[in-house]
N, C-alpha and C positions, 0 to 999 in steps of 0.2 A: 583450529582448523585450518590451516594455511593451503591457499590455492597452489596446486601443482602445476606446470608444463599440462597444457592441454586439459587441464581439470576443471578451470572456471568455465563460468559460463557468457564470460565478457571476450567479446571479438574484438581487438582495435581496429583491426583493418573495416569493420564493418563502418559503412558512414552512418554514423549517431553518433552523440555524444556520448562516453563511457557512462554518466552520472545517470543518465534515461537507463541504458540497458541494465547496471546494477537495479532501480527503480524498477524497471518491468520485470526485472527478474523475481524481484521481491512481493511483485503486485500477482504477478501470477502464482506463486507459493500461497498469497493468500487467497484468491481465486480457486483453487484446486481442494482449500482446506487444510495444507499442511499446514497453513500457521493460522490460527485461530482465533477468532475474536478475543482479546483481553492478553495474549501471547506476548510476553516481553522480547523485544529484540535486542541481540547482542547491541553493545556500545560501539560508538563508530570508529574506537580504534580497534574496535575487535573485528566489524564487520569489514574494513579496508583490508587485512590480510585474508580471509575466509575470501574475497572476491577478486583478490590480488590486485587492489588498486591503491592509491594513498587515503588516509583517511578523512582527506578535504572533500576528496569525491564522494565517499562513503556519504559525508556529510551532507553534502549536496543532494544526493537520492534521497538519504529521511525527509529533505525539505518540500522535495518534487510528492513525496509520497503523501505528506501531511498537507499539500496543497490540492491533491486528491481529492483528500479526506479520509485514506486508508489507514491510516497510523495517527496516534496523537503523543505529544512529548510533553511528560510531566518535569518540569526541572528538578534536579538532583535525585528522580526516580528511574528515566528510563523513557523509553517508545514502547508504545504498543499498540497493539492493532486493535483497528476503532473495531466498537462495534457496531452493523449496519442501522442507519439511522430509519424510522418507521416513516414511512410518508404522511406529512401532513393530511389531518382532515378537515374540509370545511366545516365552517359552524353552521352554514346551511341546510336544509333538506335536499338532499337529493332530488333531480327531476326526473326521476323513474314515479315518481308518485303522483302521476296524472289523475286528477280526481273524475275525469272524464272516461265514461268507459269506452273501450275498443268495441265497435260492431262492422 
C-alpha cells in the first residue's frame, strides 16, 4: 500500500522531524483504537513505502514509539502494539482508612 502524492499524512514542509510525524500518526492510530493492543505493525521496509519515507526513517519512528512505551519489538517476530500497563499499587493500606470517626 504505497503512499501516493497527497495521500500520505507526512508533510515534509512542516517544521518537525519526519520520523516524529510518522510516530505521531501511528500513536494517534493506537489512541483511536484503530491499532489495538497486540496488533502487529508492518515491517520497517513495508512501513516506509506506506508513509512515503525511507525505511530508516520508519525504523527511527518505531524506536520513538518503543521509547514512548506504545509498541514492543520482538527480534525475528515483529513489532506489536503494547498492552496498557496497570498502575502499580502500593503495598501499604490506603490513607483513607482513618480509625478516628469524623464528627
